[in-house]
C-alpha atoms as an extended CHARMM CRD file, in Angstrom:
* protein
*
       259  EXT
         1         1  MET       CA              7.3690000000      157.1480000000      160.6370000000  PROA      1               0.0000000000
         2         2  THR       CA              6.3050000000      160.6930000000      159.8580000000  PROA      2               0.0000000000
         3         3  PRO       CA              9.1520000000      162.7540000000      158.3500000000  PROA      3               0.0000000000
         4         4  VAL       CA             10.1610000000      165.8600000000      160.3030000000  PROA      4               0.0000000000
         5         5  ILE       CA             11.3320000000      169.1410000000      158.7940000000  PROA      5               0.0000000000
         6         6  VAL       CA             14.4890000000      169.9630000000      160.7510000000  PROA      6               0.0000000000
         7         7  GLN       CA             15.1970000000      173.2680000000      159.0100000000  PROA      7               0.0000000000
         8         8  ALA       CA             14.4040000000      175.1770000000      155.8200000000  PROA      8               0.0000000000
         9         9  THR       CA             16.6450000000      178.0730000000      154.7480000000  PROA      9               0.0000000000
        10        10  ILE       CA             15.6660000000      180.4570000000      151.9470000000  PROA      10              0.0000000000
        11        11  ILE       CA             18.5050000000      181.1950000000      149.5140000000  PROA      11              0.0000000000
        12        12  SER       CA             18.8340000000      184.1760000000      147.1570000000  PROA      12              0.0000000000
        13        13  VAL       CA             22.0870000000      184.6850000000      145.2500000000  PROA      13              0.0000000000
        14        14  GLY       CA             22.9610000000      186.7800000000      142.2170000000  PROA      14              0.0000000000
        15        15  GLY       CA             26.0120000000      187.0940000000      139.9970000000  PROA      15              0.0000000000
        16        16  ILE       CA             28.4430000000      184.9020000000      141.9790000000  PROA      16              0.0000000000
        17        17  PRO       CA             29.8820000000      181.9680000000      139.9550000000  PROA      17              0.0000000000
        18        18  ASP       CA             30.4230000000      178.6950000000      141.8480000000  PROA      18              0.0000000000
        19        19  SER       CA             29.0230000000      180.2010000000      145.0320000000  PROA      19              0.0000000000
        20        20  THR       CA             28.6750000000      178.4980000000      148.4090000000  PROA      20              0.0000000000
        21        21  VAL       CA             25.4600000000      178.9690000000      150.3580000000  PROA      21              0.0000000000
        22        22  ASN       CA             24.6850000000      177.9210000000      153.8990000000  PROA      22              0.0000000000
        23        23  ALA       CA             21.8380000000      176.4870000000      155.9220000000  PROA      23              0.0000000000
        24        24  THR       CA             20.8550000000      178.3990000000      159.0380000000  PROA      24              0.0000000000
        25        25  SER       CA             22.1630000000      175.6500000000      161.3450000000  PROA      25              0.0000000000
        26        26  ASN       CA             24.5770000000      172.7540000000      161.0560000000  PROA      26              0.0000000000
        27        27  PHE       CA             23.0930000000      169.5690000000      159.6880000000  PROA      27              0.0000000000
        28        28  THR       CA             22.3850000000      166.6360000000      161.9710000000  PROA      28              0.0000000000
        29        29  GLY       CA             24.3710000000      163.6230000000      160.8150000000  PROA      29              0.0000000000
        30        30  GLY       CA             22.2670000000      160.9160000000      159.1750000000  PROA      30              0.0000000000
        31        31  ASN       CA             19.4350000000      163.1500000000      157.9850000000  PROA      31              0.0000000000
        32        32  THR       CA             18.4950000000      163.8570000000      154.3690000000  PROA      32              0.0000000000
        33        33  ALA       CA             19.4090000000      167.2730000000      152.9610000000  PROA      33              0.0000000000
        34        34  PHE       CA             18.0670000000      168.9040000000      149.7930000000  PROA      34              0.0000000000
        35        35  PHE       CA             19.0910000000      171.9260000000      147.7460000000  PROA      35              0.0000000000
        36        36  ILE       CA             16.0140000000      173.0120000000      145.7880000000  PROA      36              0.0000000000
        37        37  HSD       CA             16.3870000000      175.9810000000      143.4490000000  PROA      37              0.0000000000
        38        38  ASN       CA             15.5820000000      177.9340000000      140.3280000000  PROA      38              0.0000000000
        39        39  GLU       CA             18.3250000000      179.6950000000      138.3930000000  PROA      39              0.0000000000
        40        40  TRP       CA             18.7150000000      182.0230000000      135.4740000000  PROA      40              0.0000000000
        41        41  ASN       CA             21.6640000000      181.3750000000      133.1390000000  PROA      41              0.0000000000
        42        42  GLY       CA             21.8010000000      177.6270000000      133.7020000000  PROA      42              0.0000000000
        43        43  VAL       CA             21.8350000000      175.3110000000      136.7180000000  PROA      43              0.0000000000
        44        44  PRO       CA             25.0860000000      174.0270000000      138.2860000000  PROA      44              0.0000000000
        45        45  THR       CA             26.7220000000      170.8930000000      136.9450000000  PROA      45              0.0000000000
        46        46  GLY       CA             27.2460000000      169.5980000000      140.4690000000  PROA      46              0.0000000000
        47        47  VAL       CA             26.4330000000      170.3920000000      144.0870000000  PROA      47              0.0000000000
        48        48  THR       CA             28.2050000000      169.2050000000      147.2240000000  PROA      48              0.0000000000
        49        49  ILE       CA             26.3390000000      169.2600000000      150.5360000000  PROA      49              0.0000000000
        50        50  ALA       CA             28.4270000000      169.2200000000      153.7150000000  PROA      50              0.0000000000
        51        51  GLY       CA             31.4410000000      168.2070000000      151.6460000000  PROA      51              0.0000000000
        52        52  ALA       CA             29.9000000000      165.2580000000      149.7850000000  PROA      52              0.0000000000
        53        53  ALA       CA             28.5550000000      165.0180000000      146.2380000000  PROA      53              0.0000000000
        54        54  SER       CA             24.7650000000      165.1110000000      146.0010000000  PROA      54              0.0000000000
        55        55  THR       CA             22.3710000000      163.4050000000      143.5850000000  PROA      55              0.0000000000
        56        56  ARG       CA             20.3390000000      165.5280000000      141.1700000000  PROA      56              0.0000000000
        57        57  ASP       CA             16.8240000000      164.1050000000      141.3280000000  PROA      57              0.0000000000
        58        58  ALA       CA             15.2320000000      166.4760000000      138.7990000000  PROA      58              0.0000000000
        59        59  THR       CA             16.0850000000      169.3270000000      136.4680000000  PROA      59              0.0000000000
        60        60  ALA       CA             14.5340000000      171.2560000000      133.5920000000  PROA      60              0.0000000000
        61        61  ALA       CA             15.4890000000      174.1840000000      131.3870000000  PROA      61              0.0000000000
        62        62  LEU       CA             13.3690000000      176.8130000000      129.6930000000  PROA      62              0.0000000000
        63        63  GLY       CA             14.2810000000      179.1740000000      126.8830000000  PROA      63              0.0000000000
        64        64  GLY       CA             16.5170000000      182.0260000000      127.9710000000  PROA      64              0.0000000000
        65        65  GLY       CA             18.4400000000      179.9420000000      130.4970000000  PROA      65              0.0000000000
        66        66  ASP       CA             15.7880000000      179.7070000000      133.2200000000  PROA      66              0.0000000000
        67        67  GLY       CA             15.4700000000      176.3440000000      134.9550000000  PROA      67              0.0000000000
        68        68  TYR       CA             15.1630000000      174.3750000000      138.1900000000  PROA      68              0.0000000000
        69        69  ALA       CA             16.9570000000      171.5430000000      139.9490000000  PROA      69              0.0000000000
        70        70  ILE       CA             16.4980000000      169.3960000000      143.0650000000  PROA      70              0.0000000000
        71        71  TRP       CA             19.6600000000      167.9790000000      144.6510000000  PROA      71              0.0000000000
        72        72  ARG       CA             19.6630000000      165.4580000000      147.5150000000  PROA      72              0.0000000000
        73        73  ILE       CA             22.1270000000      163.7760000000      149.8280000000  PROA      73              0.0000000000
        74        74  ASP       CA             21.2370000000      160.8900000000      152.1350000000  PROA      74              0.0000000000
        75        75  ASN       CA             23.0130000000      160.4530000000      155.4520000000  PROA      75              0.0000000000
        76        76  VAL       CA             24.3430000000      163.9950000000      155.4240000000  PROA      76              0.0000000000
        77        77  ALA       CA             27.4550000000      164.7300000000      157.4680000000  PROA      77              0.0000000000
        78        78  GLY       CA             26.7830000000      166.5070000000      160.7360000000  PROA      78              0.0000000000
        79        79  GLY       CA             28.5260000000      169.5960000000      162.0570000000  PROA      79              0.0000000000
        80        80  ARG       CA             28.4890000000      171.4660000000      158.7100000000  PROA      80              0.0000000000
        81        81  ASN       CA             25.9540000000      173.6260000000      156.8880000000  PROA      81              0.0000000000
        82        82  ASP       CA             27.5910000000      174.3780000000      153.5200000000  PROA      82              0.0000000000
        83        83  VAL       CA             26.2020000000      173.7890000000      150.0330000000  PROA      83              0.0000000000
        84        84  ALA       CA             28.7590000000      174.3900000000      147.2790000000  PROA      84              0.0000000000
        85        85  LEU       CA             27.8200000000      174.8730000000      143.6200000000  PROA      85              0.0000000000
        86        86  ALA       CA             30.1320000000      173.7670000000      140.8120000000  PROA      86              0.0000000000
        87        87  GLY       CA             29.9250000000      174.7010000000      137.1420000000  PROA      87              0.0000000000
        88        88  ASP       CA             27.6260000000      177.5930000000      138.0110000000  PROA      88              0.0000000000
        89        89  SER       CA             27.8370000000      180.5910000000      135.6920000000  PROA      89              0.0000000000
        90        90  GLY       CA             26.7680000000      183.1290000000      138.2780000000  PROA      90              0.0000000000
        91        91  GLY       CA             23.1330000000      183.6340000000      137.3590000000  PROA      91              0.0000000000
        92        92  TYR       CA             20.4120000000      184.6200000000      139.7860000000  PROA      92              0.0000000000
        93        93  ILE       CA             19.2950000000      181.8670000000      142.1560000000  PROA      93              0.0000000000
        94        94  SER       CA             16.1620000000      181.5620000000      144.2890000000  PROA      94              0.0000000000
        95        95  GLY       CA             15.9760000000      178.4180000000      146.3820000000  PROA      95              0.0000000000
        96        96  ALA       CA             16.0040000000      176.6570000000      149.7120000000  PROA      96              0.0000000000
        97        97  ILE       CA             18.1160000000      174.2450000000      151.7160000000  PROA      97              0.0000000000
        98        98  LEU       CA             15.8120000000      171.6790000000      153.3210000000  PROA      98              0.0000000000
        99        99  GLU       CA             16.8320000000      169.1770000000      156.0050000000  PROA      99              0.0000000000
       100       100  VAL       CA             14.4960000000      166.2720000000      156.7580000000  PROA      100             0.0000000000
       101       101  SER       CA             14.7160000000      163.4660000000      159.3050000000  PROA      101             0.0000000000
       102       102  GLY       CA             12.9330000000      160.1160000000      159.0610000000  PROA      102             0.0000000000
       103       103  LEU       CA             13.4940000000      159.2420000000      155.3910000000  PROA      103             0.0000000000
       104       104  ILE       CA             14.9460000000      155.9500000000      154.1930000000  PROA      104             0.0000000000
       105       105  ALA       CA             18.2080000000      155.7160000000      152.2780000000  PROA      105             0.0000000000
       106       106  SER       CA             17.5890000000      156.2300000000      148.5390000000  PROA      106             0.0000000000
       107       107  PRO       CA             14.1080000000      157.5800000000      149.3390000000  PROA      107             0.0000000000
       108       108  LEU       CA             12.9390000000      158.7560000000      145.8970000000  PROA      108             0.0000000000
       109       109  ASP       CA              9.5690000000      157.1370000000      145.1830000000  PROA      109             0.0000000000
       110       110  GLN       CA              7.5700000000      158.9250000000      142.4820000000  PROA      110             0.0000000000
       111       111  ILE       CA              8.5250000000      161.6630000000      140.0290000000  PROA      111             0.0000000000
       112       112  SER       CA              6.0820000000      163.3980000000      137.7300000000  PROA      112             0.0000000000
       113       113  SER       CA              6.6920000000      163.9830000000      134.0680000000  PROA      113             0.0000000000
       114       114  ALA       CA              8.4460000000      167.2430000000      133.2190000000  PROA      114             0.0000000000
       115       115  ALA       CA              5.2910000000      169.3080000000      132.8150000000  PROA      115             0.0000000000
       116       116  SER       CA              5.4590000000      172.6660000000      131.0300000000  PROA      116             0.0000000000
       117       117  GLY       CA              3.1510000000      175.2560000000      129.5420000000  PROA      117             0.0000000000
       118       118  THR       CA              2.1560000000      178.9180000000      129.3400000000  PROA      118             0.0000000000
       119       119  SER       CA             -0.4710000000      180.0020000000      131.8670000000  PROA      119             0.0000000000
       120       120  ASN       CA             -0.8760000000      181.3920000000      135.3850000000  PROA      120             0.0000000000
       121       121  ALA       CA             -1.1470000000      177.9280000000      136.9770000000  PROA      121             0.0000000000
       122       122  PRO       CA              1.9980000000      175.7500000000      136.8240000000  PROA      122             0.0000000000
       123       123  SER       CA              1.0120000000      172.1800000000      137.6970000000  PROA      123             0.0000000000
       124       124  ALA       CA              2.2800000000      168.5890000000      137.7620000000  PROA      124             0.0000000000
       125       125  THR       CA              1.0640000000      165.2180000000      139.1040000000  PROA      125             0.0000000000
       126       126  THR       CA              2.9440000000      162.0860000000      140.1650000000  PROA      126             0.0000000000
       127       127  GLY       CA              1.8700000000      158.4870000000      139.9770000000  PROA      127             0.0000000000
       128       128  SER       CA              0.4950000000      156.8610000000      143.1340000000  PROA      128             0.0000000000
       129       129  THR       CA              2.9600000000      156.6440000000      146.0050000000  PROA      129             0.0000000000
       130       130  THR       CA              4.0060000000      153.1600000000      147.0810000000  PROA      130             0.0000000000
       131       131  GLN       CA              3.5500000000      153.8390000000      150.8030000000  PROA      131             0.0000000000
       132       132  ALA       CA              1.5750000000      156.2210000000      152.9770000000  PROA      132             0.0000000000
       133       133  GLU       CA              4.2200000000      158.1610000000      154.8820000000  PROA      133             0.0000000000
       134       134  GLY       CA              6.7400000000      160.4110000000      153.2160000000  PROA      134             0.0000000000
       135       135  ILE       CA              7.2410000000      163.8850000000      151.8390000000  PROA      135             0.0000000000
       136       136  ALA       CA              6.4040000000      165.4830000000      148.4800000000  PROA      136             0.0000000000
       137       137  ILE       CA              8.3860000000      168.3490000000      146.9620000000  PROA      137             0.0000000000
       138       138  ALA       CA              7.0510000000      170.4750000000      144.1010000000  PROA      138             0.0000000000
       139       139  ILE       CA              8.9620000000      173.0630000000      142.0890000000  PROA      139             0.0000000000
       140       140  TRP       CA              8.3260000000      175.2870000000      139.0890000000  PROA      140             0.0000000000
       141       141  ALA       CA             10.5230000000      177.6470000000      137.0870000000  PROA      141             0.0000000000
       142       142  ASN       CA              9.3770000000      180.9080000000      135.4950000000  PROA      142             0.0000000000
       143       143  GLY       CA             10.6700000000      181.6280000000      131.9970000000  PROA      143             0.0000000000
       144       144  ASN       CA              9.3560000000      185.1830000000      131.7640000000  PROA      144             0.0000000000
       145       145  ASP       CA             10.0290000000      187.1960000000      134.9220000000  PROA      145             0.0000000000
       146       146  ASP       CA             11.0710000000      187.0690000000      138.5610000000  PROA      146             0.0000000000
       147       147  ASN       CA              7.6570000000      186.2420000000      140.0030000000  PROA      147             0.0000000000
       148       148  GLY       CA              6.9790000000      183.1950000000      142.1220000000  PROA      148             0.0000000000
       149       149  SER       CA              3.7960000000      181.9560000000      143.7750000000  PROA      149             0.0000000000
       150       150  LEU       CA              2.1950000000      180.9940000000      147.0280000000  PROA      150             0.0000000000
       151       151  ALA       CA              2.0910000000      177.3090000000      147.9180000000  PROA      151             0.0000000000
       152       152  PRO       CA             -0.8000000000      175.2090000000      146.6070000000  PROA      152             0.0000000000
       153       153  SER       CA             -3.5170000000      174.3430000000      149.1210000000  PROA      153             0.0000000000
       154       154  GLY       CA             -2.2120000000      171.7690000000      151.5980000000  PROA      154             0.0000000000
       155       155  TRP       CA              1.4250000000      172.5450000000      150.8210000000  PROA      155             0.0000000000
       156       156  THR       CA              4.0390000000      174.7360000000      152.5780000000  PROA      156             0.0000000000
       157       157  ASN       CA              6.1260000000      177.2680000000      150.6700000000  PROA      157             0.0000000000
       158       158  LEU       CA              9.8910000000      176.8840000000      150.5450000000  PROA      158             0.0000000000
       159       159  PHE       CA             10.5640000000      180.0960000000      148.6020000000  PROA      159             0.0000000000
       160       160  ASN       CA              8.4410000000      182.6710000000      146.7970000000  PROA      160             0.0000000000
       161       161  PRO       CA             10.3430000000      185.4360000000      144.9800000000  PROA      161             0.0000000000
       162       162  THR       CA              8.5920000000      188.5530000000      143.6890000000  PROA      162             0.0000000000
       163       163  SER       CA              9.2730000000      190.6800000000      140.6240000000  PROA      163             0.0000000000
       164       164  ALA       CA             10.8270000000      193.3240000000      142.8900000000  PROA      164             0.0000000000
       165       165  GLY       CA             13.0390000000      190.9090000000      144.7910000000  PROA      165             0.0000000000
       166       166  GLY       CA             15.8550000000      190.4140000000      142.2990000000  PROA      166             0.0000000000
       167       167  GLY       CA             15.8290000000      186.6150000000      142.5340000000  PROA      167             0.0000000000
       168       168  GLU       CA             14.8790000000      184.0390000000      139.9360000000  PROA      168             0.0000000000
       169       169  GLY       CA             11.1970000000      183.4530000000      139.2010000000  PROA      169             0.0000000000
       170       170  GLY       CA              9.3130000000      180.3230000000      140.2170000000  PROA      170             0.0000000000
       171       171  SER       CA              8.7040000000      178.6760000000      143.5810000000  PROA      171             0.0000000000
       172       172  ALA       CA              8.8550000000      175.4180000000      145.5070000000  PROA      172             0.0000000000
       173       173  ALA       CA              6.7830000000      173.8280000000      148.2590000000  PROA      173             0.0000000000
       174       174  TYR       CA              6.6120000000      170.6390000000      150.3060000000  PROA      174             0.0000000000
       175       175  LYS       CA              3.8970000000      168.4770000000      151.8450000000  PROA      175             0.0000000000
       176       176  ILE       CA              4.1220000000      165.7870000000      154.5350000000  PROA      176             0.0000000000
       177       177  LEU       CA              2.3150000000      162.6560000000      153.3280000000  PROA      177             0.0000000000
       178       178  SER       CA              0.1870000000      160.3100000000      155.4090000000  PROA      178             0.0000000000
       179       179  SER       CA             -1.7610000000      158.3080000000      152.8110000000  PROA      179             0.0000000000
       180       180  ILE       CA             -1.1090000000      156.5250000000      149.5270000000  PROA      180             0.0000000000
       181       181  GLY       CA             -2.0670000000      158.3170000000      146.3300000000  PROA      181             0.0000000000
       182       182  ALA       CA             -0.9950000000      160.5330000000      143.4430000000  PROA      182             0.0000000000
       183       183  GLN       CA              0.3590000000      163.9430000000      144.4220000000  PROA      183             0.0000000000
       184       184  THR       CA             -0.6590000000      167.0820000000      142.5110000000  PROA      184             0.0000000000
       185       185  ALA       CA              0.6910000000      170.5910000000      142.9580000000  PROA      185             0.0000000000
       186       186  THR       CA             -0.9870000000      173.4910000000      141.1630000000  PROA      186             0.0000000000
       187       187  PHE       CA              0.6140000000      176.8590000000      141.8280000000  PROA      187             0.0000000000
       188       188  ALA       CA             -0.9210000000      180.3010000000      141.2090000000  PROA      188             0.0000000000
       189       189  VAL       CA              1.5030000000      182.8700000000      139.8030000000  PROA      189             0.0000000000
       190       190  ASN       CA              1.7840000000      186.0350000000      141.8820000000  PROA      190             0.0000000000
       191       191  GLY       CA             -0.3890000000      188.7210000000      140.2840000000  PROA      191             0.0000000000
       192       192  GLY       CA             -2.1760000000      186.1970000000      138.0710000000  PROA      192             0.0000000000
       193       193  GLY       CA             -0.0740000000      186.8440000000      134.9780000000  PROA      193             0.0000000000
       194       194  SER       CA              0.4740000000      184.1980000000      132.3190000000  PROA      194             0.0000000000
       195       195  VAL       CA              4.0900000000      182.9540000000      132.0940000000  PROA      195             0.0000000000
       196       196  GLN       CA              6.0940000000      180.2270000000      130.4480000000  PROA      196             0.0000000000
       197       197  TRP       CA              6.7340000000      177.5780000000      133.0840000000  PROA      197             0.0000000000
       198       198  ALA       CA              8.1810000000      174.1350000000      133.8210000000  PROA      198             0.0000000000
       199       199  CYS       CA              6.9770000000      172.1400000000      136.8300000000  PROA      199             0.0000000000
       200       200  ARG       CA              7.6680000000      168.8620000000      138.6040000000  PROA      200             0.0000000000
       201       201  VAL       CA              6.5550000000      166.9610000000      141.7210000000  PROA      201             0.0000000000
       202       202  LEU       CA              8.6290000000      164.3060000000      143.5040000000  PROA      202             0.0000000000
       203       203  THR       CA              7.8040000000      162.0910000000      146.4730000000  PROA      203             0.0000000000
       204       204  TYR       CA             10.1770000000      160.5080000000      148.9950000000  PROA      204             0.0000000000
       205       205  LYS       CA              9.5800000000      157.5580000000      151.3210000000  PROA      205             0.0000000000
       206       206  ALA       CA              9.7880000000      157.6490000000      155.0960000000  PROA      206             0.0000000000
       207       207  ALA       CA             11.4300000000      154.9540000000      157.1690000000  PROA      207             0.0000000000
       208       208  ALA       CA              9.2290000000      152.3420000000      158.7870000000  PROA      208             0.0000000000
       209       209  GLY       CA              7.8820000000      153.4960000000      162.1400000000  PROA      209             0.0000000000
       210       210  GLY       CA              8.0130000000      151.7930000000      165.4830000000  PROA      210             0.0000000000
       211       211  GLY       CA              5.0800000000      151.3270000000      167.8410000000  PROA      211             0.0000000000
       212       212  GLY       CA              3.4890000000      148.7670000000      170.0480000000  PROA      212             0.0000000000
       213       213  SER       CA              2.0540000000      145.4220000000      169.0670000000  PROA      213             0.0000000000
       214       214  VAL       CA              0.5330000000      142.4210000000      170.7890000000  PROA      214             0.0000000000
       215       215  SER       CA              3.9500000000      140.8410000000      171.1890000000  PROA      215             0.0000000000
       216       216  ASP       CA              5.1280000000      143.9950000000      172.9850000000  PROA      216             0.0000000000
       217       217  SER       CA              2.4140000000      143.7740000000      175.6390000000  PROA      217             0.0000000000
       218       218  PHE       CA              2.9430000000      142.8970000000      179.2710000000  PROA      218             0.0000000000
       219       219  GLU       CA              2.1670000000      139.2850000000      178.4400000000  PROA      219             0.0000000000
       220       220  GLY       CA              4.8610000000      139.1400000000      175.7310000000  PROA      220             0.0000000000
       221       221  ALA       CA              7.7620000000      136.7490000000      176.1730000000  PROA      221             0.0000000000
       222       222  ALA       CA             10.2500000000      139.4080000000      177.2670000000  PROA      222             0.0000000000
       223       223  ALA       CA              7.7750000000      140.8950000000      179.7250000000  PROA      223             0.0000000000
       224       224  ARG       CA              6.9820000000      137.4380000000      181.1290000000  PROA      224             0.0000000000
       225       225  GLN       CA             10.6890000000      136.9600000000      181.7840000000  PROA      225             0.0000000000
       226       226  VAL       CA             10.8730000000      140.3200000000      183.5270000000  PROA      226             0.0000000000
       227       227  ARG       CA              7.7880000000      139.4040000000      185.5540000000  PROA      227             0.0000000000
       228       228  THR       CA              9.2400000000      136.0250000000      186.5410000000  PROA      228             0.0000000000
       229       229  ASN       CA             12.5700000000      137.5120000000      187.5360000000  PROA      229             0.0000000000
       230       230  ALA       CA             10.8080000000      140.1620000000      189.6020000000  PROA      230             0.0000000000
       231       231  VAL       CA              8.6850000000      137.5860000000      191.4180000000  PROA      231             0.0000000000
       232       232  TYR       CA             11.6510000000      135.4560000000      192.3810000000  PROA      232             0.0000000000
       233       233  ARG       CA             13.7080000000      138.4710000000      193.3530000000  PROA      233             0.0000000000
       234       234  MET       CA             10.9330000000      139.6390000000      195.6870000000  PROA      234             0.0000000000
       235       235  SER       CA             10.3860000000      136.0970000000      197.0440000000  PROA      235             0.0000000000
       236       236  PRO       CA              6.7260000000      136.5750000000      198.0150000000  PROA      236             0.0000000000
       237       237  ARG       CA              5.6380000000      134.3930000000      200.8860000000  PROA      237             0.0000000000
       238       238  SER       CA              2.3120000000      133.3490000000      199.4420000000  PROA      238             0.0000000000
       239       239  GLU       CA              0.4900000000      132.9520000000      196.1540000000  PROA      239             0.0000000000
       240       240  ARG       CA             -1.8070000000      135.8180000000      197.1500000000  PROA      240             0.0000000000
       241       241  GLU       CA              1.1540000000      138.1450000000      197.6780000000  PROA      241             0.0000000000
       242       242  ALA       CA              2.5830000000      137.0190000000      194.3500000000  PROA      242             0.0000000000
       243       243  GLN       CA             -0.6500000000      137.8650000000      192.5180000000  PROA      243             0.0000000000
       244       244  GLN       CA             -0.8220000000      141.2760000000      194.1780000000  PROA      244             0.0000000000
       245       245  PHE       CA              2.7540000000      141.9580000000      193.1680000000  PROA      245             0.0000000000
       246       246  LEU       CA              2.0920000000      140.9180000000      189.5620000000  PROA      246             0.0000000000
       247       247  ARG       CA             -0.9540000000      143.1800000000      189.3360000000  PROA      247             0.0000000000
       248       248  ALA       CA              1.0990000000      146.1150000000      190.6170000000  PROA      248             0.0000000000
       249       249  GLN       CA              3.8700000000      145.3680000000      188.1430000000  PROA      249             0.0000000000
       250       250  LYS       CA              1.3660000000      145.1310000000      185.3010000000  PROA      250             0.0000000000
       251       251  ARG       CA             -0.1340000000      148.5180000000      186.1750000000  PROA      251             0.0000000000
       252       252  ALA       CA              3.3300000000      150.0840000000      186.3630000000  PROA      252             0.0000000000
       253       253  PHE       CA              4.2330000000      148.5830000000      182.9760000000  PROA      253             0.0000000000
       254       254  SER       CA              0.9990000000      149.9030000000      181.4190000000  PROA      254             0.0000000000
       255       255  PHE       CA              1.6270000000      153.3980000000      182.7570000000  PROA      255             0.0000000000
       256       256  ALA       CA              5.1810000000      153.3180000000      181.3760000000  PROA      256             0.0000000000
       257       257  ARG       CA              3.9150000000      152.2490000000      177.9580000000  PROA      257             0.0000000000
       258       258  ALA       CA              1.3230000000      155.0070000000      177.9120000000  PROA      258             0.0000000000
       259       259  ALA       CA              3.9330000000      157.6220000000      178.7840000000  PROA      259             0.0000000000
């Protein structure tokens, strides 16, 4: 099953301890929700999403209090859109609330090492994913200024602060996966300046998809029973009429499958 992005809400908060932020729309019950953010002056000690405690999948801290964190809740409660931060000192936050459908419970698959450096190209790479379909999330924190970056090629930006925006530097992006392999994200800092950075990439597994198979064809056992019941219900008067009826039923079944 290919994961679907239900909504992505950009968040920018400054100077409000233990703040509550909100997604654009209420969550759909049963989906997976993420709070993905950078923060100056330390990340929260806990985050609740739609009233339930979330799991922190990744975090890192740079000198000066800059850092990032990715929080996740499986089977999110529907009818709410709140994300509440606890133990937050009121630093500047740049981030996003991301809601995804089609992931399994406990979906975390691969997580890169906590890469860090000083350059204009924050980057990290995971190990090979264990299945083809899923989603990758990449994040980096900026230890020098408020600049972010555009998404790497093949990725979609979640947030991208600028030095004039008053948020916290660094960015995040996601990518829908369709094949097995290692996942690399290499960002390019806005303006090309060299900064101190920390970066990580995580991948999450999609649920198994449905789809047709030989056993689901018209000649499958269930379909044969439907066919037999239909024949007797119609009570055709001859074998020829019965064959004509079966051919018509088979065509109708094929058209329904194609639709």
